[in-house]
BAMI-369829 format. One record per residue (C-alpha): residue number from 0; residue in one letter; chain; z, y, x. Coordinates in steps of 0.5 Angstrom, whole numbers, plus 500, padded with zeros to 3 digits. Last residue first. Example, Ala and Ser with C-alpha at 12.3 -4.5 7.8 and 13.67 -1.06 7.14 Angstrom:
<site voke="1" drentor="s" gunu="A" up="514" north="498" east="527"/>
<site voke="0" drentor="a" gunu="A" up="516" north="491" east="525"/>
***
This chain:
<site voke="363" drentor="r" gunu="A" up="488" north="456" east="534"/>
<site voke="362" drentor="g" gunu="A" up="489" north="453" east="527"/>
<site voke="361" drentor="e" gunu="A" up="485" north="457" east="523"/>
<site voke="360" drentor="i" gunu="A" up="490" north="459" east="518"/>
<site voke="359" drentor="e" gunu="A" up="496" north="459" east="523"/>
<site voke="358" drentor="r" gunu="A" up="493" north="462" east="529"/>
<site voke="357" drentor="l" gunu="A" up="489" north="468" east="525"/>
<site voke="356" drentor="l" gunu="A" up="494" north="469" east="520"/>
<site voke="355" drentor="y" gunu="A" up="499" north="470" east="526"/>
<site voke="354" drentor="a" gunu="A" up="494" north="475" east="529"/>
<site voke="353" drentor="g" gunu="A" up="493" north="479" east="523"/>
<site voke="352" drentor="i" gunu="A" up="501" north="480" east="522"/>
<site voke="351" drentor="e" gunu="A" up="503" north="482" east="529"/>
<site voke="350" drentor="s" gunu="A" up="502" north="489" east="529"/>
<site voke="349" drentor="l" gunu="A" up="505" north="489" east="522"/>
<site voke="348" drentor="p" gunu="A" up="511" north="487" east="525"/>
<site voke="347" drentor="l" gunu="A" up="513" north="480" east="522"/>
<site voke="346" drentor="v" gunu="A" up="518" north="476" east="518"/>
<site voke="345" drentor="a" gunu="A" up="515" north="469" east="517"/>
<site voke="344" drentor="r" gunu="A" up="516" north="463" east="512"/>
<site voke="343" drentor="c" gunu="A" up="519" north="468" east="507"/>
<site voke="342" drentor="i" gunu="A" up="522" north="464" east="501"/>
<site voke="341" drentor="g" gunu="A" up="529" north="467" east="502"/>
<site voke="340" drentor="s" gunu="A" up="530" north="471" east="497"/>
<site voke="339" drentor="e" gunu="A" up="532" north="476" east="502"/>
<site voke="338" drentor="v" gunu="A" up="525" north="476" east="505"/>
<site voke="337" drentor="v" gunu="A" up="522" north="477" east="499"/>
<site voke="336" drentor="a" gunu="A" up="525" north="483" east="496"/>
<site voke="335" drentor="r" gunu="A" up="525" north="486" east="503"/>
<site voke="334" drentor="p" gunu="A" up="518" north="486" east="504"/>
<site voke="333" drentor="m" gunu="A" up="517" north="490" east="497"/>
<site voke="332" drentor="g" gunu="A" up="523" north="495" east="499"/>
<site voke="331" drentor="y" gunu="A" up="522" north="497" east="506"/>
<site voke="330" drentor="v" gunu="A" up="518" north="503" east="505"/>
<site voke="329" drentor="v" gunu="A" up="514" north="506" east="511"/>
<site voke="328" drentor="c" gunu="A" up="514" north="499" east="514"/>
<site voke="327" drentor="s" gunu="A" up="514" north="497" east="521"/>
<site voke="326" drentor="a" gunu="A" up="522" north="496" east="523"/>
<site voke="325" drentor="e" gunu="A" up="523" north="493" east="516"/>
<site voke="324" drentor="d" gunu="A" up="519" north="487" east="518"/>
<site voke="323" drentor="q" gunu="A" up="512" north="485" east="514"/>
<site voke="322" drentor="a" gunu="A" up="513" north="479" east="510"/>
<site voke="321" drentor="i" gunu="A" up="509" north="472" east="511"/>
<site voke="320" drentor="v" gunu="A" up="510" north="468" east="504"/>
<site voke="319" drentor="s" gunu="A" up="507" north="460" east="504"/>
<site voke="318" drentor="a" gunu="A" up="505" north="457" east="497"/>
<site voke="317" drentor="g" gunu="A" up="508" north="450" east="496"/>
<site voke="316" drentor="n" gunu="A" up="508" north="450" east="488"/>
<site voke="315" drentor="s" gunu="A" up="516" north="453" east="489"/>
<site voke="314" drentor="v" gunu="A" up="513" north="458" east="494"/>
<site voke="313" drentor="a" gunu="A" up="508" north="461" east="488"/>
<site voke="312" drentor="i" gunu="A" up="513" north="462" east="483"/>
<site voke="311" drentor="k" gunu="A" up="518" north="465" east="488"/>
<site voke="310" drentor="a" gunu="A" up="512" north="469" east="490"/>
<site voke="309" drentor="g" gunu="A" up="511" north="472" east="483"/>
<site voke="308" drentor="e" gunu="A" up="517" north="474" east="483"/>
<site voke="307" drentor="a" gunu="A" up="518" north="478" east="489"/>
<site voke="306" drentor="g" gunu="A" up="511" north="481" east="488"/>
<site voke="305" drentor="d" gunu="A" up="514" north="487" east="486"/>
<site voke="304" drentor="s" gunu="A" up="520" north="489" east="488"/>
<site voke="303" drentor="g" gunu="A" up="520" north="496" east="489"/>
<site voke="302" drentor="m" gunu="A" up="518" north="501" east="494"/>
<site voke="301" drentor="g" gunu="A" up="512" north="498" east="499"/>
<site voke="300" drentor="t" gunu="A" up="510" north="496" east="506"/>
<site voke="299" drentor="l" gunu="A" up="507" north="489" east="506"/>
<site voke="298" drentor="v" gunu="A" up="507" north="482" east="502"/>
<site voke="297" drentor="v" gunu="A" up="503" north="477" east="505"/>
<site voke="296" drentor="i" gunu="A" up="501" north="471" east="501"/>
<site voke="295" drentor="a" gunu="A" up="498" north="464" east="503"/>
<site voke="294" drentor="l" gunu="A" up="495" north="459" east="498"/>
<site voke="293" drentor="q" gunu="A" up="493" north="452" east="499"/>
<site voke="292" drentor="r" gunu="A" up="500" north="449" east="497"/>
<site voke="291" drentor="g" gunu="A" up="498" north="451" east="489"/>
<site voke="290" drentor="y" gunu="A" up="491" north="454" east="489"/>
<site voke="289" drentor="i" gunu="A" up="489" north="455" east="482"/>
<site voke="288" drentor="n" gunu="A" up="496" north="456" east="478"/>
<site voke="287" drentor="s" gunu="A" up="499" north="459" east="484"/>
<site voke="286" drentor="l" gunu="A" up="493" north="465" east="484"/>
<site voke="285" drentor="a" gunu="A" up="495" north="466" east="477"/>
<site voke="284" drentor="r" gunu="A" up="502" north="467" east="479"/>
<site voke="283" drentor="l" gunu="A" up="500" north="471" east="485"/>
<site voke="282" drentor="m" gunu="A" up="496" north="476" east="481"/>
<site voke="281" drentor="p" gunu="A" up="501" north="477" east="475"/>
<site voke="280" drentor="d" gunu="A" up="506" north="479" east="480"/>
<site voke="279" drentor="a" gunu="A" up="502" north="484" east="484"/>
<site voke="278" drentor="a" gunu="A" up="502" north="489" east="479"/>
<site voke="277" drentor="p" gunu="A" up="496" north="494" east="477"/>
<site voke="276" drentor="r" gunu="A" up="499" north="496" east="473"/>
<site voke="275" drentor="c" gunu="A" up="506" north="498" east="476"/>
<site voke="274" drentor="f" gunu="A" up="513" north="499" east="472"/>
<site voke="273" drentor="n" gunu="A" up="515" north="493" east="475"/>
<site voke="272" drentor="e" gunu="A" up="510" north="489" east="470"/>
<site voke="271" drentor="p" gunu="A" up="506" north="494" east="467"/>
<site voke="270" drentor="p" gunu="A" up="503" north="492" east="460"/>
<site voke="269" drentor="d" gunu="A" up="497" north="488" east="459"/>
<site voke="268" drentor="q" gunu="A" up="491" north="492" east="461"/>
<site voke="267" drentor="t" gunu="A" up="487" north="486" east="464"/>
<site voke="266" drentor="t" gunu="A" up="482" north="485" east="469"/>
<site voke="265" drentor="h" gunu="A" up="480" north="478" east="469"/>
<site voke="264" drentor="l" gunu="A" up="476" north="474" east="476"/>
<site voke="263" drentor="v" gunu="A" up="472" north="468" east="476"/>
<site voke="262" drentor="i" gunu="A" up="474" north="462" east="481"/>
<site voke="261" drentor="n" gunu="A" up="468" north="457" east="479"/>
<site voke="260" drentor="g" gunu="A" up="470" north="450" east="478"/>
<site voke="259" drentor="a" gunu="A" up="465" north="448" east="472"/>
<site voke="258" drentor="a" gunu="A" up="472" north="448" east="468"/>
<site voke="257" drentor="t" gunu="A" up="473" north="455" east="470"/>
<site voke="256" drentor="k" gunu="A" up="479" north="457" east="475"/>
<site voke="255" drentor="e" gunu="A" up="482" north="464" east="473"/>
<site voke="254" drentor="p" gunu="A" up="484" north="470" east="477"/>
<site voke="253" drentor="i" gunu="A" up="487" north="475" east="474"/>
<site voke="252" drentor="l" gunu="A" up="487" north="482" east="477"/>
<site voke="251" drentor="h" gunu="A" up="492" north="487" east="473"/>
<site voke="250" drentor="y" gunu="A" up="488" north="494" east="471"/>
<site voke="249" drentor="d" gunu="A" up="491" north="501" east="472"/>
<site voke="248" drentor="g" gunu="A" up="487" north="502" east="478"/>
<site voke="247" drentor="p" gunu="A" up="482" north="496" east="480"/>
<site voke="246" drentor="a" gunu="A" up="485" north="490" east="483"/>
<site voke="245" drentor="i" gunu="A" up="482" north="489" east="490"/>
<site voke="244" drentor="y" gunu="A" up="477" north="483" east="492"/>
<site voke="243" drentor="a" gunu="A" up="476" north="480" east="499"/>
<site voke="242" drentor="e" gunu="A" up="470" north="477" east="500"/>
<site voke="241" drentor="g" gunu="A" up="469" north="470" east="506"/>
<site voke="240" drentor="a" gunu="A" up="469" north="465" east="500"/>
<site voke="239" drentor="t" gunu="A" up="465" north="468" east="494"/>
<site voke="238" drentor="v" gunu="A" up="469" north="469" east="487"/>
<site voke="237" drentor="v" gunu="A" up="465" north="470" east="481"/>
<site voke="236" drentor="m" gunu="A" up="466" north="477" east="477"/>
<site voke="235" drentor="g" gunu="A" up="467" north="476" east="470"/>
<site voke="234" drentor="e" gunu="A" up="471" north="483" east="469"/>
<site voke="233" drentor="q" gunu="A" up="471" north="487" east="475"/>
<site voke="232" drentor="a" gunu="A" up="474" north="487" east="482"/>
<site voke="231" drentor="e" gunu="A" up="474" north="493" east="487"/>
<site voke="230" drentor="k" gunu="A" up="470" north="490" east="492"/>
<site voke="229" drentor="c" gunu="A" up="471" north="488" east="499"/>
<site voke="228" drentor="a" gunu="A" up="465" north="485" east="503"/>
<site voke="227" drentor="r" gunu="A" up="467" north="484" east="510"/>
<site voke="226" drentor="n" gunu="A" up="467" north="488" east="517"/>
<site voke="225" drentor="g" gunu="A" up="475" north="488" east="516"/>
<site voke="224" drentor="a" gunu="A" up="475" north="496" east="517"/>
<site voke="223" drentor="k" gunu="A" up="468" north="497" east="514"/>
<site voke="222" drentor="a" gunu="A" up="470" north="493" east="508"/>
<site voke="221" drentor="i" gunu="A" up="477" north="496" east="508"/>
<site voke="220" drentor="h" gunu="A" up="475" north="503" east="507"/>
<site voke="219" drentor="g" gunu="A" up="470" north="501" east="502"/>
<site voke="218" drentor="a" gunu="A" up="475" north="498" east="498"/>
<site voke="217" drentor="l" gunu="A" up="480" north="503" east="499"/>
<site voke="216" drentor="i" gunu="A" up="475" north="508" east="496"/>
<site voke="215" drentor="t" gunu="A" up="474" north="504" east="489"/>
<site voke="214" drentor="t" gunu="A" up="481" north="503" east="489"/>
<site voke="213" drentor="f" gunu="A" up="482" north="511" east="489"/>
<site voke="212" drentor="t" gunu="A" up="478" north="511" east="483"/>
<site voke="211" drentor="p" gunu="A" up="483" north="509" east="478"/>
<site voke="210" drentor="p" gunu="A" up="491" north="510" east="481"/>
<site voke="209" drentor="m" gunu="A" up="494" north="505" east="487"/>
<site voke="208" drentor="h" gunu="A" up="499" north="500" east="488"/>
<site voke="207" drentor="q" gunu="A" up="495" north="495" east="492"/>
<site voke="206" drentor="t" gunu="A" up="494" north="488" east="489"/>
<site voke="205" drentor="i" gunu="A" up="489" north="485" east="494"/>
<site voke="204" drentor="f" gunu="A" up="485" north="478" east="494"/>
<site voke="203" drentor="i" gunu="A" up="482" north="475" east="500"/>
<site voke="202" drentor="p" gunu="A" up="477" north="469" east="499"/>
<site voke="201" drentor="i" gunu="A" up="477" north="464" east="504"/>
<site voke="200" drentor="q" gunu="A" up="472" north="461" east="510"/>
<site voke="199" drentor="l" gunu="A" up="471" north="468" east="513"/>
<site voke="198" drentor="l" gunu="A" up="477" north="468" east="516"/>
<site voke="197" drentor="r" gunu="A" up="475" north="471" east="521"/>
<site voke="196" drentor="g" gunu="A" up="470" north="477" east="523"/>
<site voke="195" drentor="k" gunu="A" up="475" north="482" east="523"/>
<site voke="194" drentor="i" gunu="A" up="482" north="480" east="522"/>
<site voke="193" drentor="d" gunu="A" up="485" north="485" east="526"/>
<site voke="192" drentor="e" gunu="A" up="482" north="490" east="523"/>
<site voke="191" drentor="f" gunu="A" up="483" north="487" east="516"/>
<site voke="190" drentor="v" gunu="A" up="490" north="488" east="518"/>
<site voke="189" drentor="r" gunu="A" up="490" north="494" east="520"/>
<site voke="188" drentor="l" gunu="A" up="487" north="497" east="514"/>
<site voke="187" drentor="l" gunu="A" up="491" north="493" east="510"/>
<site voke="186" drentor="a" gunu="A" up="498" north="497" east="513"/>
<site voke="185" drentor="q" gunu="A" up="494" north="504" east="513"/>
<site voke="184" drentor="p" gunu="A" up="493" north="503" east="505"/>
<site voke="183" drentor="g" gunu="A" up="500" north="500" east="504"/>
<site voke="182" drentor="g" gunu="A" up="504" north="505" east="506"/>
<site voke="181" drentor="t" gunu="A" up="507" north="506" east="499"/>
<site voke="180" drentor="s" gunu="A" up="504" north="500" east="495"/>
<site voke="179" drentor="s" gunu="A" up="503" north="493" east="498"/>
<site voke="178" drentor="a" gunu="A" up="501" north="485" east="496"/>
<site voke="177" drentor="i" gunu="A" up="496" north="481" east="499"/>
<site voke="176" drentor="a" gunu="A" up="493" north="474" east="497"/>
<site voke="175" drentor="l" gunu="A" up="490" north="469" east="502"/>
<site voke="174" drentor="a" gunu="A" up="486" north="463" east="499"/>
<site voke="173" drentor="k" gunu="A" up="484" north="456" east="501"/>
<site voke="172" drentor="v" gunu="A" up="489" north="454" east="506"/>
<site voke="171" drentor="g" gunu="A" up="488" north="448" east="509"/>
<site voke="170" drentor="g" gunu="A" up="493" north="442" east="508"/>
<site voke="169" drentor="v" gunu="A" up="496" north="443" east="515"/>
<site voke="168" drentor="h" gunu="A" up="493" north="450" east="517"/>
<site voke="167" drentor="l" gunu="A" up="499" north="454" east="515"/>
<site voke="166" drentor="p" gunu="A" up="503" north="451" east="521"/>
<site voke="165" drentor="t" gunu="A" up="509" north="446" east="520"/>
<site voke="164" drentor="s" gunu="A" up="513" north="445" east="526"/>
<site voke="163" drentor="a" gunu="A" up="517" north="452" east="526"/>
<site voke="162" drentor="y" gunu="A" up="517" north="452" east="518"/>
<site voke="161" drentor="a" gunu="A" up="525" north="450" east="518"/>
<site voke="160" drentor="p" gunu="A" up="527" north="454" east="523"/>
<site voke="159" drentor="p" gunu="A" up="525" north="460" east="520"/>
<site voke="158" drentor="i" gunu="A" up="520" north="465" east="524"/>
<site voke="157" drentor="f" gunu="A" up="522" north="472" east="525"/>
<site voke="156" drentor="p" gunu="A" up="518" north="476" east="529"/>
<site voke="155" drentor="k" gunu="A" up="522" north="480" east="535"/>
<site voke="154" drentor="s" gunu="A" up="520" north="488" east="534"/>
<site voke="153" drentor="v" gunu="A" up="514" north="492" east="535"/>
<site voke="152" drentor="p" gunu="A" up="511" north="486" east="538"/>
<site voke="151" drentor="a" gunu="A" up="508" north="487" east="546"/>
<site voke="150" drentor="a" gunu="A" up="501" north="487" east="546"/>
<site voke="149" drentor="k" gunu="A" up="497" north="482" east="550"/>
<site voke="148" drentor="a" gunu="A" up="493" north="477" east="545"/>
<site voke="147" drentor="l" gunu="A" up="494" north="483" east="540"/>
<site voke="146" drentor="n" gunu="A" up="489" north="487" east="544"/>
<site voke="145" drentor="v" gunu="A" up="490" north="494" east="541"/>
<site voke="144" drentor="a" gunu="A" up="487" north="497" east="535"/>
<site voke="143" drentor="p" gunu="A" up="486" north="505" east="535"/>
<site voke="142" drentor="a" gunu="A" up="492" north="510" east="534"/>
<site voke="141" drentor="a" gunu="A" up="491" north="513" east="527"/>
<site voke="140" drentor="i" gunu="A" up="498" north="513" east="525"/>
<site voke="139" drentor="n" gunu="A" up="501" north="514" east="531"/>
<site voke="138" drentor="t" gunu="A" up="497" north="520" east="534"/>
<site voke="137" drentor="p" gunu="A" up="497" north="523" east="528"/>
<site voke="136" drentor="t" gunu="A" up="504" north="524" east="528"/>
<site voke="135" drentor="a" gunu="A" up="509" north="521" east="522"/>
<site voke="134" drentor="a" gunu="A" up="515" north="520" east="527"/>
<site voke="133" drentor="p" gunu="A" up="517" north="513" east="529"/>
<site voke="132" drentor="l" gunu="A" up="522" north="509" east="524"/>
<site voke="131" drentor="v" gunu="A" up="529" north="508" east="526"/>
<site voke="130" drentor="a" gunu="A" up="532" north="511" east="520"/>
<site voke="129" drentor="q" gunu="A" up="533" north="518" east="517"/>
<site voke="128" drentor="r" gunu="A" up="526" north="519" east="515"/>
<site voke="127" drentor="a" gunu="A" up="526" north="513" east="511"/>
<site voke="126" drentor="p" gunu="A" up="532" north="516" east="507"/>
<site voke="125" drentor="a" gunu="A" up="527" north="521" east="504"/>
<site voke="124" drentor="l" gunu="A" up="521" north="517" east="503"/>
<site voke="123" drentor="a" gunu="A" up="523" north="512" east="497"/>
<site voke="122" drentor="k" gunu="A" up="527" north="518" east="494"/>
<site voke="121" drentor="v" gunu="A" up="520" north="523" east="494"/>
<site voke="120" drentor="k" gunu="A" up="516" north="517" east="491"/>
<site voke="119" drentor="s" gunu="A" up="521" north="515" east="485"/>
<site voke="118" drentor="i" gunu="A" up="522" north="523" east="483"/>
<site voke="117" drentor="l" gunu="A" up="514" north="524" east="483"/>
<site voke="116" drentor="d" gunu="A" up="513" north="517" east="480"/>
<site voke="115" drentor="r" gunu="A" up="518" north="519" east="474"/>
<site voke="114" drentor="y" gunu="A" up="516" north="526" east="473"/>
<site voke="113" drentor="f" gunu="A" up="508" north="524" east="473"/>
<site voke="112" drentor="i" gunu="A" up="510" north="519" east="468"/>
<site voke="111" drentor="d" gunu="A" up="513" north="524" east="464"/>
<site voke="110" drentor="v" gunu="A" up="508" north="529" east="464"/>
<site voke="109" drentor="e" gunu="A" up="502" north="524" east="463"/>
<site voke="108" drentor="g" gunu="A" up="505" north="523" east="455"/>
<site voke="107" drentor="g" gunu="A" up="502" north="530" east="454"/>
<site voke="106" drentor="l" gunu="A" up="499" north="534" east="459"/>
<site voke="105" drentor="r" gunu="A" up="491" north="535" east="457"/>
<site voke="104" drentor="a" gunu="A" up="490" north="539" east="463"/>
<site voke="103" drentor="t" gunu="A" up="491" north="533" east="468"/>
<site voke="102" drentor="p" gunu="A" up="497" north="531" east="471"/>
<site voke="101" drentor="k" gunu="A" up="497" north="530" east="478"/>
<site voke="100" drentor="p" gunu="A" up="496" north="524" east="482"/>
<site voke="99" drentor="l" gunu="A" up="501" north="522" east="488"/>
<site voke="98" drentor="y" gunu="A" up="499" north="520" east="495"/>
<site voke="97" drentor="d" gunu="A" up="503" north="517" east="500"/>
<site voke="96" drentor="t" gunu="A" up="505" north="518" east="507"/>
<site voke="95" drentor="a" gunu="A" up="500" north="523" east="510"/>
<site voke="94" drentor="g" gunu="A" up="498" north="522" east="518"/>
<site voke="93" drentor="l" gunu="A" up="491" north="524" east="519"/>
<site voke="92" drentor="s" gunu="A" up="489" north="517" east="516"/>
<site voke="91" drentor="l" gunu="A" up="493" north="518" east="510"/>
<site voke="90" drentor="a" gunu="A" up="489" north="525" east="509"/>
<site voke="89" drentor="r" gunu="A" up="483" north="522" east="510"/>
<site voke="88" drentor="m" gunu="A" up="485" north="517" east="504"/>
<site voke="87" drentor="s" gunu="A" up="487" north="523" east="500"/>
<site voke="86" drentor="i" gunu="A" up="480" north="526" east="502"/>
<site voke="85" drentor="e" gunu="A" up="476" north="521" east="498"/>
<site voke="84" drentor="a" gunu="A" up="480" north="521" east="492"/>
<site voke="83" drentor="n" gunu="A" up="479" north="528" east="491"/>
<site voke="82" drentor="r" gunu="A" up="472" north="527" east="491"/>
<site voke="81" drentor="l" gunu="A" up="472" north="521" east="487"/>
<site voke="80" drentor="s" gunu="A" up="476" north="525" east="482"/>
<site voke="79" drentor="l" gunu="A" up="483" north="523" east="480"/>
<site voke="78" drentor="t" gunu="A" up="487" north="530" east="481"/>
<site voke="77" drentor="s" gunu="A" up="490" north="531" east="487"/>
<site voke="76" drentor="a" gunu="A" up="497" north="531" east="491"/>
<site voke="75" drentor="i" gunu="A" up="499" north="528" east="498"/>
<site voke="74" drentor="i" gunu="A" up="505" north="526" east="500"/>
<site voke="73" drentor="v" gunu="A" up="507" north="528" east="506"/>
<site voke="72" drentor="k" gunu="A" up="513" north="525" east="510"/>
<site voke="71" drentor="t" gunu="A" up="517" north="531" east="514"/>
<site voke="70" drentor="n" gunu="A" up="519" north="528" east="521"/>
<site voke="69" drentor="p" gunu="A" up="514" north="532" east="525"/>
<site voke="68" drentor="s" gunu="A" up="515" north="538" east="523"/>
<site voke="67" drentor="v" gunu="A" up="511" north="543" east="527"/>
<site voke="66" drentor="r" gunu="A" up="506" north="538" east="529"/>
<site voke="65" drentor="i" gunu="A" up="506" north="535" east="522"/>
<site voke="64" drentor="i" gunu="A" up="505" north="541" east="518"/>
<site voke="63" drentor="e" gunu="A" up="499" north="543" east="523"/>
<site voke="62" drentor="p" gunu="A" up="496" north="536" east="522"/>
<site voke="61" drentor="l" gunu="A" up="496" north="537" east="514"/>
<site voke="60" drentor="a" gunu="A" up="494" north="544" east="514"/>
<site voke="59" drentor="t" gunu="A" up="486" north="543" east="514"/>
<site voke="58" drentor="i" gunu="A" up="487" north="537" east="509"/>
<site voke="57" drentor="g" gunu="A" up="491" north="541" east="504"/>
<site voke="56" drentor="d" gunu="A" up="486" north="547" east="504"/>
<site voke="55" drentor="m" gunu="A" up="487" north="554" east="507"/>
<site voke="54" drentor="i" gunu="A" up="486" north="561" east="504"/>
<site voke="53" drentor="p" gunu="A" up="485" north="558" east="497"/>
<site voke="52" drentor="m" gunu="A" up="488" north="551" east="495"/>
<site voke="51" drentor="e" gunu="A" up="485" north="544" east="494"/>
<site voke="50" drentor="i" gunu="A" up="489" north="539" east="497"/>
<site voke="49" drentor="d" gunu="A" up="496" north="539" east="495"/>
<site voke="48" drentor="l" gunu="A" up="502" north="538" east="499"/>
<site voke="47" drentor="v" gunu="A" up="508" north="535" east="496"/>
<site voke="46" drentor="m" gunu="A" up="513" north="535" east="502"/>
<site voke="45" drentor="v" gunu="A" up="519" north="531" east="504"/>
<site voke="44" drentor="d" gunu="A" up="525" north="531" east="509"/>
<site voke="43" drentor="p" gunu="A" up="524" north="538" east="509"/>
<site voke="42" drentor="r" gunu="A" up="523" north="542" east="516"/>
<site voke="41" drentor="l" gunu="A" up="525" north="549" east="513"/>
<site voke="40" drentor="e" gunu="A" up="523" north="554" east="518"/>
<site voke="39" drentor="a" gunu="A" up="517" north="550" east="521"/>
<site voke="38" drentor="a" gunu="A" up="515" north="547" east="514"/>
<site voke="37" drentor="q" gunu="A" up="516" north="554" east="511"/>
<site voke="36" drentor="q" gunu="A" up="510" north="557" east="516"/>
<site voke="35" drentor="i" gunu="A" up="506" north="551" east="515"/>
<site voke="34" drentor="a" gunu="A" up="506" north="551" east="508"/>
<site voke="33" drentor="m" gunu="A" up="504" north="559" east="508"/>
<site voke="32" drentor="q" gunu="A" up="498" north="557" east="511"/>
<site voke="31" drentor="g" gunu="A" up="496" north="551" east="507"/>
<site voke="30" drentor="n" gunu="A" up="497" north="555" east="500"/>
<site voke="29" drentor="a" gunu="A" up="501" north="557" east="494"/>
<site voke="28" drentor="a" gunu="A" up="508" north="555" east="498"/>
<site voke="27" drentor="s" gunu="A" up="515" north="552" east="495"/>
<site voke="26" drentor="g" gunu="A" up="522" north="552" east="499"/>
<site voke="25" drentor="v" gunu="A" up="528" north="548" east="499"/>
<site voke="24" drentor="v" gunu="A" up="527" north="543" east="492"/>
<site voke="23" drentor="s" gunu="A" up="533" north="539" east="491"/>
<site voke="22" drentor="l" gunu="A" up="535" north="532" east="490"/>
<site voke="21" drentor="d" gunu="A" up="540" north="527" east="489"/>
<site voke="20" drentor="p" gunu="A" up="543" north="531" east="482"/>
<site voke="19" drentor="d" gunu="A" up="536" north="530" east="479"/>
<site voke="18" drentor="n" gunu="A" up="534" north="535" east="475"/>
<site voke="17" drentor="t" gunu="A" up="532" north="539" east="481"/>
<site voke="16" drentor="l" gunu="A" up="526" north="534" east="482"/>
<site voke="15" drentor="a" gunu="A" up="523" north="534" east="475"/>
<site voke="14" drentor="k" gunu="A" up="523" north="542" east="474"/>
<site voke="13" drentor="n" gunu="A" up="521" north="544" east="481"/>
<site voke="12" drentor="m" gunu="A" up="515" north="539" east="480"/>
<site voke="11" drentor="l" gunu="A" up="513" north="542" east="473"/>
<site voke="10" drentor="g" gunu="A" up="514" north="549" east="476"/>
<site voke="9" drentor="r" gunu="A" up="510" north="547" east="482"/>
<site voke="8" drentor="i" gunu="A" up="504" north="545" east="477"/>
<site voke="7" drentor="v" gunu="A" up="504" north="551" east="473"/>
<site voke="6" drentor="a" gunu="A" up="504" north="556" east="479"/>
<site voke="5" drentor="s" gunu="A" up="498" north="553" east="481"/>
<site voke="4" drentor="d" gunu="A" up="497" north="554" east="489"/>
<site voke="3" drentor="d" gunu="A" up="500" north="548" east="490"/>
<site voke="2" drentor="v" gunu="A" up="505" north="546" east="496"/>
<site voke="1" drentor="i" gunu="A" up="513" north="544" east="494"/>
<site voke="0" drentor="m" gunu="A" up="518" north="543" east="499"/>
***
């Protein structure tokens, strides 16, 4: 289902979706009020929801859409403004599943990218509704953090026997890398809440598949959730222990160790990898060259397989990989790729990842 006050944008989306034989458009609406009414009747698998609309905007309509059709996965569509990026992040906390940058008035080559991203996101989310995931409601999306020491895991953690007696802190972890995509902002905030005020002896490097402007906003949310400095990486920035660095939208993050022993960040617009820029693979390759066996990697929810090849290289150099389990993922793509490659030290529910990192890295 498509919800947008622009007939041109609705037409673009409808054309892209109906041209794919696996997809059909069951309805469209020009404002949030119409969206709520149609969602209750049609119960679409996926809804693409605009933010700025007359009568009722998307952010106002979102909680009601989720209430009347709790299994619908909502993709927020917005232009790349700072204000809309902040609103989109708020929408994710209210129960939206993903976000999609709308093409600008210039259109041109942006339309093909828009088509590709729209189709891939819809296809990634529609099957997830039919799996064993809980309904996307404001209650279970924005629930307060729980005491992990007493909480039962979402599913039984898997730790390969070969790693049972070799904790991460043996040899010392000097850096943590995190890769994520669809569902990643919510997952990242949970991990940083669970390690709040801890692991300040190491830097953390993040690649989240996000457009420009959105990564700026995400960095601020991570800083607040984790009570630590989190910065959008800039060219030439020197890495400091205790801080987190996120790859900026449309740029790969490539850390490098200088002759003086400092770790300096480079941001490049080298070609996309796995159809992504930023991509996790180049970041993981670079970090592996710097830290070797002293690198820990976490692969969170996301579609595709970005991070798998970089993680393989890192593991060959002695690094350790932890993956989010299928039951707690919005899309089990990126974690599945590393799990099926056989390189994971542990496969854990999202609710257990932070506690596992604290226990293994700090050794207590």
